[in-house]
C-alpha positions in Angstrom: -0.2 5.1 33.7 3.3 5.3 32.2 3.9 1.7 32.7 1.5 -0.1 30.4 2.7 2.6 27.8 6.1 1.6 28.0 5.5 -1.7 28.2 3.4 -1.6 24.7 6.4 0.6 23.2 8.9 -2.2 24.2 7.1 -4.5 22.5 6.4 -2.7 19.3 10.1 -1.5 19.1 11.4 -4.9 20.1 11.7 -7.9 18.0 9.5 -11.2 17.6 10.6 -14.9 16.5 8.8 -16.0 13.1 6.8 -19.2 13.9 7.8 -22.1 11.5 5.6 -21.8 8.4 4.6 -18.4 9.0 6.9 -16.8 5.9 5.3 -19.7 3.3 1.7 -19.9 4.8 1.5 -16.0 4.3 3.1 -15.6 0.9 0.2 -18.8 -0.4 -2.4 -16.5 1.1 -1.0 -13.3 -0.5 -0.8 -15.2 -4.1 -4.1 -16.8 -3.5 -5.8 -12.9 -2.9 -3.9 -11.4 -5.8 -4.2 -14.5 -8.6 -7.5 -15.8 -8.3 -10.6 -13.0 -9.4 -13.0 -13.3 -6.2 -10.8 -12.8 -3.6 -9.3 -10.5 -5.6 -11.5 -8.2 -6.1 -12.0 -7.9 -2.4 -8.6 -7.7 -1.4 -7.8 -4.7 -3.9 -9.2 -2.3 -2.0 -6.8 -3.1 0.3 -4.5 -1.9 -2.6 -6.4 1.5 -3.5 -6.2 2.6 0.3 -2.2 2.6 -0.3 -2.4 3.8 -3.9 -4.5 6.8 -2.8 -2.6 7.4 0.3 0.7 7.7 -1.8 -0.8 10.3 -3.8 -1.4 12.1 -1.0 1.7 11.7 0.9 3.3 12.8 -2.3 1.6 16.1 -2.6 2.4 16.9 0.9 6.0 16.1 0.6 6.3 18.3 -2.3 4.6 21.3 -1.2 1.1 20.7 -2.1 -2.1 21.0 -0.6 -3.8 18.4 0.0 -7.7 18.6 -0.4 -9.3 15.3 0.4 -8.8 11.6 -0.9 -12.4 9.7 -2.1 -12.4 5.6 -2.2 -15.4 3.9 -4.0 -17.0 0.5 -4.0 -15.6 -0.1 -7.6 -11.7 -0.3 -5.7 -11.6 3.0 -7.8 -10.2 6.1 -6.2 -9.3 10.1 -6.3 -6.8 12.3 -4.6 -7.6 16.1 -4.6 -4.5 18.3 -4.1 -4.1 22.1 -4.7 -1.2 23.7 -6.5 0.5 24.1 -9.5 -1.2 21.8 -12.4 2.0 21.1 -14.0 5.7 20.7 -12.8 7.9 18.5 -10.8 5.4 18.4 -7.6 2.7 17.6 -9.5 4.5 14.8 -11.5 5.9 13.4 -8.3 2.4 13.4 -7.1 1.4 11.4 -9.9 3.8 8.8 -10.7 3.8 7.8 -6.7 0.0 6.1 -6.6 1.3 3.0 -8.6 4.9 2.6 -6.8 3.7 3.7 -3.6 2.4 -0.1 -2.2 5.4 -1.4 -3.5 7.5 0.4 -1.9 5.7 0.8 1.4 5.5 -3.2 0.9 9.5 -2.9 0.4 9.8 -1.1 3.7 7.4 -3.7 5.5 9.6 -6.4 4.3 12.7 -5.0 5.6 10.9 -4.1 9.0 9.9 -8.1 8.7 13.6 -8.7 7.9 15.2 -7.5 11.2 12.3 -9.4 13.2 10.0 -6.0 13.7 6.4 -7.6 12.6 4.5 -6.0 15.5 6.1 -2.9 14.3 4.7 -3.3 10.4 1.2 -3.9 12.1 1.3 -0.8 14.1 2.8 1.4 12.0 0.1 0.7 9.8 -2.7 1.5 12.2 -1.1 4.7 12.5 -0.9 5.4 8.3 -4.6 4.3 8.4 -5.6 6.7 11.2 -3.7 9.6 9.6 -5.4 8.4 6.0 -8.7 8.2 7.8 -8.3 12.5 8.3 -8.3 13.4 4.6 -11.1 11.3 3.6 -14.1 12.8 1.8 -17.2 10.0 1.4 -18.9 7.7 3.4 -17.6 4.4 1.8 -14.0 5.5 2.2 -14.6 6.3 5.7 -16.2 2.6 5.7 -13.1 1.0 3.8 -10.6 2.5 5.5 -12.2 1.9 9.6 -12.5 -1.5 8.8 -8.9 -2.2 7.5 -7.7 -0.2 10.5 -9.9 -1.8 13.3 -8.9 -5.3 11.5 -4.8 -4.6 12.0 -5.6 -3.1 15.1 -7.7 -6.2 16.5 -4.8 -8.2 15.5 -1.8 -6.0 16.9 -3.7 -5.4 20.5 -5.5 -9.1 20.9 -3.9 -11.4 18.4 -1.1 -14.0 19.5 2.8 -13.8 18.4 1.8 -16.2 15.5 -1.1 -14.3 14.2 0.5 -11.1 14.5 3.5 -12.4 12.1 1.1 -13.8 9.9 -0.6 -10.6 9.8 2.3 -8.8 9.0 4.0 -11.5 6.6 0.5 -11.6 4.3 0.0 -8.2 4.3 3.4 -7.1 3.4 3.6 -10.3 1.0 0.1 -8.6 -0.7 1.6 -5.1 -1.1 4.5 -6.7 -3.3 2.5 -8.7 -5.0 -0.8 -6.9 -5.6 1.5 -3.8 -7.1 2.8 -5.4 -10.5 -0.8 -6.7 -10.8 -2.5 -3.4 -10.5 0.2 -1.9 -13.2 -0.7 -4.6 -15.9 -4.3 -4.2 -15.0 -3.8 -0.2 -15.8 -2.3 -1.4 -19.2 -5.2 -3.6 -20.0 -7.7 -1.2 -19.2 -5.7 1.3 -21.4 -5.4 -0.9 -24.2 -9.5 -1.7 -24.4 -9.7 2.6 -24.2 -10.8 3.2 -20.6 -7.6 4.6 -19.3 -7.9 8.1 -20.7 -8.0 9.3 -17.1 -5.1 7.0 -15.4 -1.9 8.2 -14.0 0.1 7.1 -16.8 -2.0 9.4 -19.2 -1.8 12.1 -16.6 1.6 11.6 -16.4 2.0 11.6 -20.3 0.3 15.0 -20.8 2.5 16.3 -18.0 5.7 15.1 -19.0 5.1 14.6 -22.9 6.5 10.6 -22.6 3.7 8.2 -23.9 1.7 6.6 -21.5 3.3 3.6 -22.3 6.5 4.6 -20.9 5.4 5.4 -18.0 3.3 2.3 -17.2 6.6 0.5 -18.2 8.3 2.5 -15.1 5.8 1.7 -12.8 6.4 -1.8 -13.7 9.9 -1.8 -13.1 10.0 -0.3 -9.8 7.2 -2.6 -8.7 8.7 -5.4 -9.9 12.1 -4.6 -8.2 10.3 -3.8 -4.9 9.0 -7.5 -5.4 12.7 -9.2 -5.9 14.1 -6.9 -3.0 11.2 -7.7 -0.3 10.8 -11.2 -1.5 14.9 -11.7 -0.7 14.3 -10.2 2.5 11.3 -12.0 3.8 12.9 -15.4 3.0 16.1 -14.0 4.3 18.2 -14.8 1.2 
């Protein structure tokens, strides 16, 4: 019984060589998902999962009580936590949504730079499984289950090449998609549809203009993209 578990653990913690062309192919695929409108509308659900999960992790880390997460078919989401309605904990929780996916992508890029493609996939499976416990609506359950089962299938049955391609593509998508989500946030705000956005919530909490928080999100996500890309292409 222990031998198969030991073998899996050895594979997950070991390093995997990167097949030729995987870095470029995964980058082009992720770029396609981010810049082409129709694929972006579908793929953006993955970014929403990471966004709301980041809110949830920040709430727990700052001592708040996580009450549940909802994901919606229009790619919006809602994370509810209990605690003080103001203060540093609430600020960190609100700020984590847009920067969280980029930071997650940067962490994955660091693992890939060290040759741990399979570890990236299994960590994604673990995080999605933990997130599933906090989902409070049917569509959210469906979205997280589909994502989790897809990553698990590649991790368990995929060849080394497909595992590397999936790990790199997912990482590139987080790094490239995070700045676009911030730009979309500001577009919605300019059109008068961002009153309930994270940036405006932070403006009410801190007194700083929402545009300042949008700028903060953009600086962090672009910085993660630059540093993460350098790791992925081994500069």
